[in-house]
C-alpha positions in Angstrom: -23.3 22.6 -1.8 -21.7 22.9 -5.1 -21.5 19.7 -7.2 -17.7 19.9 -7.6 -17.3 20.2 -3.8 -19.6 17.3 -3.2 -17.6 15.0 -5.5 -14.3 16.2 -4.1 -15.5 15.3 -0.6 -16.8 12.0 -1.9 -13.5 11.2 -3.7 -11.4 12.1 -0.7 -13.6 10.1 1.7 -13.4 7.1 -0.7 -9.6 7.4 -0.8 -9.4 7.5 3.0 -11.6 4.4 3.3 -9.6 2.5 0.7 -6.3 3.4 2.4 -7.7 2.6 5.8 -8.5 -0.9 4.6 -4.8 -1.8 4.6 -4.2 -0.6 8.2 -5.6 -3.8 9.9 -3.2 -5.9 7.7 -0.2 -3.7 8.7 -1.2 -4.1 12.4 -1.6 -7.8 12.1 1.7 -8.3 10.3 3.5 -6.2 12.8 2.0 -8.0 15.8 2.5 -11.5 14.4 5.9 -10.7 12.8 4.7 -12.9 9.9 4.3 -12.2 6.2 4.2 -15.7 5.0 0.8 -15.2 3.2 1.9 -12.2 1.3 2.7 -12.2 -2.4 5.7 -10.0 -2.9 5.0 -10.0 -6.6 1.5 -8.8 -6.1 2.6 -5.9 -3.9 5.5 -5.0 -6.3 3.1 -4.9 -9.3 0.5 -3.0 -7.3 3.2 -0.5 -6.3 4.3 -0.1 -9.9 0.7 0.6 -11.0 0.3 3.1 -8.2 3.5 4.8 -9.1 2.4 5.2 -12.7 -1.0 6.6 -11.5 0.8 9.0 -9.2 2.8 10.4 -12.2 -0.5 10.8 -14.1 -2.2 12.4 -11.1 0.7 14.9 -10.6 0.5 15.7 -14.3 -3.3 16.2 -14.2 -3.1 18.2 -10.9 -6.1 16.5 -9.4 -5.6 16.9 -5.6 -8.0 14.2 -4.6 -6.3 11.7 -6.9 -2.8 12.7 -5.7 -3.9 12.5 -2.0 -5.6 9.1 -2.3 -2.9 7.5 -4.5 -0.1 8.8 -2.2 -1.7 7.3 0.9 -2.2 4.0 -1.0 1.4 4.0 -2.0 2.5 4.5 1.6 0.3 1.6 2.8 1.6 -0.6 0.1 5.3 0.3 0.8 4.8 -0.5 4.5 3.3 -3.9 3.6 6.1 -4.5 1.2 8.7 -3.6 3.9 7.0 -6.0 6.3 7.0 -8.7 3.6 10.8 -8.4 3.2 11.4 -8.0 6.9 9.3 -10.9 8.2 9.2 -13.4 5.3 11.4 -16.5 5.5 13.8 -17.6 2.9 15.7 -20.8 2.3 19.4 -20.8 1.9 20.9 -24.2 1.0 17.8 -25.9 2.4 17.9 -24.0 5.7 15.1 -21.6 6.4 16.3 -18.2 7.6 14.4 -15.1 8.6 15.3 -11.8 7.0 14.6 -10.1 10.4 17.4 -11.9 12.1 
C-alpha cells in the first residue's frame, strides 16, 4: 500500500470516528428533548472555527480535510439546532420553551 493512500485512509477513518462521537449526544438530546447542559456559545464558536477551517480546506483541495470538516460542521449544526429548539428561556421571569 502506498504511503499516501495509507494516510488518506487513516485521516478519513479518524474524521469518521470524531464525527461519530457527536451522534450519541444528538440521539440523547432528541430523546430527552432537553439541551439545558449545552453551551450555545461553545457550539457557536466551534462552528465558527470549523467554518474557517472549511474555507481553508476548500482552498487547499484536501479531500480528507473537506470530508471530515463537513461532517463535523453538520453534527455541530444539528446540536446547535437542538440547543435552540429544546433550551428554555425566561421572559419576564417566566420560563418558556422555544419548542412550544
